[in-house]
C-alpha positions in Angstrom: -0.7 -12.4 -3.8 -4.4 -13.3 -4.4 -6.5 -10.6 -6.1 -10.1 -11.5 -6.7 -12.0 -10.1 -9.7 -13.7 -7.4 -7.7 -10.3 -6.3 -6.2 -8.7 -6.4 -9.6 -11.3 -4.2 -11.2 -10.9 -1.7 -8.4 -7.2 -1.5 -9.4 -8.3 -0.8 -12.9 -7.3 -4.1 -14.4 -9.5 -4.8 -17.4 -11.4 -8.0 -18.1 -9.1 -8.6 -21.1 -6.1 -8.4 -18.9 -7.6 -10.8 -16.4 -8.2 -13.1 -19.3 -4.4 -13.7 -19.5 -4.5 -15.6 -16.2 -4.9 -19.3 -16.2 -8.3 -20.8 -15.8 -7.5 -22.0 -12.4 -6.2 -18.6 -11.4 -9.4 -17.0 -12.6 -11.4 -19.4 -10.3 -9.4 -18.1 -7.4 -9.5 -14.5 -8.4 -13.3 -14.6 -8.8 -13.6 -14.7 -5.1 -15.5 -17.9 -5.2 -15.0 -20.9 -2.9 -13.8 -23.8 -5.1 -15.5 -27.2 -4.6 -14.8 -28.4 -1.1 -14.1 -32.0 -2.3 -11.1 -30.9 -4.4 -8.5 -32.8 -2.3 -5.8 -32.3 -4.9 -6.2 -28.5 -5.0 -2.9 -26.7 -4.6 -2.8 -23.0 -5.1 0.3 -22.2 -7.3 1.3 -18.9 -5.6 4.3 -18.3 -7.9 2.5 -18.7 -11.2 -0.3 -16.4 -10.2 2.1 -13.9 -8.7 4.1 -13.7 -11.9 1.1 -13.2 -14.1 -0.4 -10.5 -11.9 2.9 -8.8 -11.4 3.3 -8.6 -15.2 0.0 -6.8 -15.4 0.8 -4.1 -12.9 4.6 -3.8 -12.8 5.5 -3.3 -16.5 6.6 0.3 -16.9 6.2 0.3 -20.7 2.7 -1.2 -20.7 -0.1 1.1 -21.8 -2.7 2.0 -19.2 -5.0 -0.9 -18.3 -8.3 0.6 -17.4 -7.4 3.7 -15.3 -4.4 2.1 -13.6 -0.8 2.4 -14.6 2.6 1.5 -13.3 3.2 5.2 -12.5 0.0 5.4 -10.5 1.2 2.4 -8.5 4.5 4.0 -7.7 2.9 7.4 -6.8 0.5 5.7 -4.5 3.2 3.9 -2.7 5.0 7.2 -2.2 1.9 8.8 -0.8 1.3 6.0 1.6 4.9 6.1 2.9 4.7 9.8 3.4 1.5 9.5 5.4 3.0 6.7 7.5 6.4 8.3 8.2 5.4 12.0 8.6 2.0 11.8 10.1 0.7 8.6 11.5 3.8 7.3 13.3 4.6 10.7 14.9 1.0 11.0 16.0 1.1 7.5 17.5 4.3 8.4 19.4 2.8 11.6 20.7 -0.4 9.7 21.6 -2.4 12.0 19.5 -4.2 9.0 18.1 -4.8 5.7 19.9 -6.9 2.6 19.7 -10.5 3.0 20.9 -11.6 0.9 23.8 -14.5 -1.2 22.7 -16.9 -2.3 25.4 -17.5 -6.1 25.6 -21.2 -5.6 24.7 -20.1 -4.1 21.3 -17.1 -6.4 20.7 -17.6 -9.2 18.1 -14.9 -11.2 20.0 -16.2 -10.9 23.5 -20.0 -10.0 23.5 -21.1 -13.7 23.4 -18.8 -14.7 26.4 -20.8 -13.0 29.1 -17.9 -12.9 31.5 -15.6 -10.0 32.4 -11.8 -9.9 32.2 -9.6 -11.5 34.9 -5.9 -11.0 35.5 -5.1 -14.4 37.0 -2.6 -16.8 35.5 -4.3 -19.8 33.9 -2.9 -23.0 32.4 -3.3 -23.9 28.7 -3.2 -27.6 28.0 -4.2 -29.9 25.2 -7.3 -30.8 27.3 -8.2 -27.1 27.4 -8.0 -26.8 23.6 -10.0 -30.0 23.2 -12.7 -28.5 25.3 -12.7 -25.3 23.3 -12.9 -27.3 20.1 -15.8 -29.4 21.4 -17.8 -26.4 22.7 -17.6 -24.9 19.2 -18.4 -28.1 17.3 -15.0 -28.2 15.7 -14.2 -31.7 16.9 -16.5 -33.1 14.1 -14.7 -30.8 11.6 -11.3 -32.2 12.7 -12.6 -35.7 12.0 -13.3 -34.8 8.4 -17.1 -35.0 8.5 -17.4 -31.5 7.1 -17.5 -31.6 3.3 -14.1 -31.0 1.7 -12.2 -30.3 5.0 -10.4 -33.6 5.1 -7.2 -32.2 6.7 -4.9 -34.1 9.0 -5.8 -32.6 12.4 -3.0 -34.2 14.4 -1.4 -30.8 14.6 -3.7 -27.7 14.8 -2.5 -24.1 14.8 -4.3 -22.0 17.4 -4.6 -18.3 18.1 -5.8 -16.7 21.2 -6.8 -13.0 20.9 -6.2 -11.0 24.0 -3.7 -12.9 26.2 0.0 -13.1 26.9 2.5 -15.7 28.0 2.7 -15.4 31.7 6.4 -16.1 32.1 9.5 -17.7 30.4 8.5 -16.8 26.8 11.3 -18.9 25.2 10.3 -22.1 27.2 6.7 -21.6 26.2 7.7 -22.0 22.5 8.7 -25.6 23.1 6.1 -28.4 23.1 4.9 -28.8 26.7 2.0 -30.4 28.6 1.2 -26.9 30.0 1.8 -23.3 29.2 0.9 -20.5 31.7 -1.0 -17.6 30.1 -2.7 -14.4 31.4 -5.6 -12.5 29.8 -4.7 -9.2 28.3 -6.5 -6.3 26.6 -7.2 -6.7 22.9 -4.6 -4.3 21.5 -3.5 -2.8 18.2 0.1 -1.9 19.1 1.6 -4.6 21.3 1.8 -8.4 20.8 -1.1 -9.0 23.1 -2.1 -12.4 21.6 -0.7 -15.9 21.4 -0.3 -18.2 18.4 0.8 -21.8 19.0 0.9 -25.4 17.8 -1.4 -27.9 19.4 -0.2 -31.5 19.0 -3.3 -33.5 19.5 -1.6 -36.9 19.4 1.2 -36.0 21.8 -1.1 -33.9 24.0 1.3 -31.0 24.0 1.0 -27.3 23.3 3.5 -24.5 22.4 2.8 -20.8 22.5 4.5 -17.8 20.9 4.0 -14.0 21.5 1.9 -12.8 18.6 -0.8 -10.5 17.3 -4.1 -11.4 15.7 -5.1 -7.8 15.3 -3.9 -5.2 12.7 -1.5 -2.5 13.8 -3.0 0.9 14.7 -0.8 2.5 12.1 -2.4 0.6 9.2 -5.8 1.0 10.7 -5.4 4.8 10.5 -3.9 4.7 7.0 -7.0 2.8 5.9 -9.2 5.5 7.3 -7.1 8.2 5.7 -7.6 6.5 2.3 -11.3 6.8 2.8 -10.9 10.4 3.8 -8.9 11.1 0.6 -11.7 9.7 -1.4 -14.3 11.8 0.4 -15.9 8.8 2.0 -15.1 9.6 5.6 -14.7 12.8 7.7 -11.6 13.0 9.8 -10.2 15.7 12.0 -6.9 14.7 13.7 -3.1 15.3 13.3 -2.8 12.7 10.5 -4.9 14.5 7.9 -4.9 18.0 6.4 -7.7 19.9 4.9 -5.8 20.5 1.6 -5.4 16.7 1.0 -8.8 16.2 -0.3 -9.0 19.6 -2.0 -6.0 18.7 -4.2 -7.3 16.7 -7.2 -3.8 15.3 -7.8 -3.8 13.7 -4.3 -7.3 12.5 -4.7 -6.5 10.8 -8.0 -3.5 9.1 -6.4 -5.8 7.2 -3.9 -6.4 4.5 -6.5 -5.3 1.5 -4.4 -7.6 0.5 -1.6 -5.5 0.7 1.6 -7.6 -2.0 3.1 -6.9 -3.0 6.7 -9.0 -5.6 8.5 -9.3 -7.9 11.5 -9.8 -11.6 10.9 -13.0 -12.9 12.5 -12.9 -15.7 15.1 -13.5 -19.2 14.0 -11.9 -22.3 12.5 -9.9 -21.2 9.4 -7.7 -23.2 7.0 -4.2 -22.3 6.1 -1.8 -23.8 3.6 2.0 -23.6 3.4 3.0 -20.9 0.8 4.6 -17.5 0.4 3.7 -14.3 2.1 4.9 -11.8 -0.5 8.4 -13.1 -1.3 8.9 -15.0 2.0 8.4 -18.8 1.7 7.4 -21.5 4.2 4.7 -19.5 5.9 1.0 -20.0 6.3 -1.5 -18.5 3.8 -5.3 -18.3 3.9 -6.6 -21.3 1.9 -8.9 -20.4 -1.0 -10.9 -23.5 -0.2 -12.0 -22.2 3.2 -11.5 -18.6 4.4 -13.3 -16.6 7.0 -15.0 -13.3 7.5 -13.2 -10.0 8.4 -14.1 -6.7 10.0 -13.1 -3.2 8.8 -13.1 -0.3 11.3 -14.2 3.0 9.7 -15.9 5.0 12.5 -13.2 4.5 15.1 -9.9 2.8 15.7 -11.5 -0.3 17.2 -13.7 -3.2 15.9 -17.4 -3.3 16.7 -20.4 -5.5 15.9 -21.2 -3.2 13.0 -17.9 -3.5 11.3 -18.3 -6.8 9.4 -17.2 -6.5 5.8 -20.2 -7.8 3.8 -18.1 -8.5 0.7 -16.7 -11.7 2.2 -13.6 -11.6 0.1 -10.4 -13.6 0.4 -8.1 -11.0 1.9 -4.8 -12.8 2.5 -4.8 -12.7 6.3 -1.8 -15.0 6.5 0.4 -16.1 9.4 4.0 -14.6 9.2 6.7 -12.9 11.3 5.8 -9.7 13.0 8.7 -7.8 11.2 9.0 -5.0 13.8 10.1 -1.7 12.4 13.0 0.6 13.4 10.6 3.3 14.5 9.3 1.2 17.4 6.3 -0.3 15.7 6.1 -3.8 17.2 4.4 -5.3 14.2 3.2 -4.1 10.8 0.1 -6.2 10.3 -2.7 -4.9 8.1 -4.8 -8.0 8.9 -2.4 -10.9 9.0 -1.8 -12.8 12.2 1.9 -12.3 13.1 4.3 -14.1 15.4 7.3 -12.5 17.2 10.2 -12.7 14.7 11.7 -11.3 11.6 14.1 -12.0 8.7 13.5 -13.2 5.2 11.6 -10.5 3.4 13.6 -11.2 0.2 14.9 -14.4 -1.5 17.6 -15.1 -4.0 17.0 -16.5 -7.5 16.7 -20.0 -6.1 14.0 -18.8 -3.6 16.2 -19.1 -0.6 15.9 -16.4 2.1 18.7 -13.9 1.9 18.3 -13.2 5.6 17.3 -16.3 7.7 14.1 -16.2 9.8 14.8 -15.4 13.4 13.1 -15.5 16.8 9.8 -17.3 17.5 8.8 -17.9 13.9 11.6 -20.4 13.6 10.4 -23.0 16.2 6.9 -22.4 15.0 7.9 -23.4 11.4 10.0 -26.4 12.8 7.1 -27.8 14.8 4.8 -27.7 11.7 7.6 -29.2 9.5 7.6 -26.2 7.2 11.4 -25.8 7.0 12.3 -29.1 5.2 11.9 -27.9 1.7 9.0 -25.9 0.4 5.8 -27.7 1.4 3.5 -25.8 -0.9 -0.2 -26.7 -0.5 0.1 -28.6 2.8 -2.9 -27.5 4.9 -3.6 -26.9 8.6 -6.6 -25.9 10.7 -6.2 -22.5 12.4 -8.5 -22.3 15.5 -8.7 -18.6 16.3 -10.6 -17.8 19.6 -10.0 -15.5 22.6 -7.8 -15.7 25.7 -10.9 -15.1 27.8 -12.5 -18.3 26.5 -9.3 -20.2 27.1 -9.2 -18.9 30.7 -12.8 -19.9 31.3 -12.3 -23.4 29.9 -9.1 -23.8 32.0 -11.2 -22.8 35.0 -13.8 -25.5 34.3 -16.3 -23.8 32.0 -18.9 -26.5 31.3 -18.9 -27.4 27.6 -22.8 -27.4 27.5 -22.8 -23.8 28.9 -20.0 -22.8 26.6 -21.7 -24.3 23.5 -21.4 -21.9 20.5 -21.9 -22.5 16.8 -19.8 -20.1 14.6 -17.6 -20.0 11.6 -16.2 -23.5 11.1 -18.6 -25.4 13.3 -20.1 -28.6 11.8 -22.5 -31.4 12.5 -26.3 -32.0 12.7 -26.9 -28.8 14.7 -25.6 -26.8 11.8 -27.8 -28.7 9.3 -30.8 -27.8 11.6 -29.7 -24.1 11.7 -29.3 -24.0 7.9 -32.8 -25.5 7.5 -34.2 -22.7 9.6 -32.3 -20.0 7.6 -33.0 -21.6 4.2 -36.4 -20.0 3.8 -34.6 -16.6 3.7 -31.3 -17.2 2.0 -30.8 -20.9 1.3 -27.3 -20.9 2.7 -26.7 -24.7 2.6 -25.7 -26.2 -0.8 -22.0 -27.0 -0.6 -22.0 -25.9 3.0 -24.5 -28.5 4.1 -23.7 -29.3 7.7 -20.9 -26.8 8.1 -21.0 -23.2 9.0 -19.1 -21.5 6.2 -19.2 -18.0 4.8 -22.6 -18.3 3.2 -24.2 -19.5 6.4 -22.3 -17.0 8.4 -23.7 -14.2 6.2 -27.2 -15.6 6.6 -26.8 -15.6 10.4 -25.6 -12.0 10.3 -28.6 -11.0 8.3 -31.0 -13.0 10.5 -29.6 -11.2 13.6 -29.7 -7.8 11.9 -33.3 -8.2 10.8 -34.3 -8.8 14.4 -32.3 -6.1 16.0 -29.9 -8.6 17.7 -26.2 -8.1 18.1 -24.5 -9.1 14.8 -21.7 -11.3 15.8 -22.5 -14.3 13.6 -22.4 -16.6 16.7 -25.3 -18.8 17.7 -25.6 -19.8 21.3 -28.3 -21.9 22.9 -30.7 -18.9 23.3 -30.3 -17.9 19.7 -30.8 -21.5 18.6 -34.1 -21.6 20.5 -35.2 -18.5 18.7 -34.4 -20.2 15.4 -36.7 -23.0 16.6 -33.9 -25.6 17.1 
């Protein structure tokens, strides 16, 4: 659990209560990026979890701010009722469905400029190298970006909007080539791929996955806004009396916040997701932007969350549910698999992990003890870009600068933006969150599509 100060205050935790956290925990909870050159930084999940749990889970504790243990339990009950009695039945009856977002409005696909194609294409180490080079990630892998000195021999990659073409189990083993096929960006099926790219051995593996939140959680998030009077909804999952009942309104204390992780080069470290060990967590040294869909069940250029908080979009098993929901992501990137949602007193999984998450962990060496703090790059792009590169997309034509890019071009871009927002500082030469925010504002101020991505045309407008 990582709760930044803004999030904690929204829960009603007082400043005095936050003061009981360790100084290091307060640095993390403040939502700030620690110094990038802190190579020895290891986030102690367990210690912070224990302290925060003590603040919100103690039944005898007096109210802290406006939030109590009883409120927490009531809110969980309300969410479960909405999920089981309204949202899931509506999904099954197809009374709600994900909205189709046109490419021109998609933060994932607008910049590509090419339509979908249903042909099978090969994914190889060379394809991923070309994708990294076209996004100026190769310099980041080499450690030239400040504070990102991570061993890049093995890189985790995610491809949003594609599927394994055949033989899913074989695709999970390191190979010189995996056949994929582009698929629609989806919020119910596992229409994405997550894999391990061994850059030294020149092999790739791929697992059925989702890099998008589930439709169920997307709708529950919007219902939470409805209960607070912040959004008008008229569909089978809401009732007019919900918001008219003060008791129900007061229960909507927790933010049911569902998001979609933005594309880019992220950093993950080995840690726990909830109680489950040996998974990958967003690293507090380097985390990326997210989108939150309010006006429809799909993500558009206007949906960037401008708070730029660390939101715990981790990588973990899909944990499908008995009611047919293929995965329960509220923003995390999930791999086909289940097991281990609880551990014994020694921290050992009561139910072993199963399915694709197991070879994924094995290939990253996450199952030999608890490798807390070990960090990996996570290159999250799209299946369409992978297909185009596999078909020979010229790196010069494919050149993009976006979250995680680094090098002299980024320093030039930052110098052009600095007159407005001075985004460089600790991010000099690397496109981090501050620079990403400045790019969004620059695009918005000029009536341009706000995707935070700079192509050659946009670079020329910047005077580069």
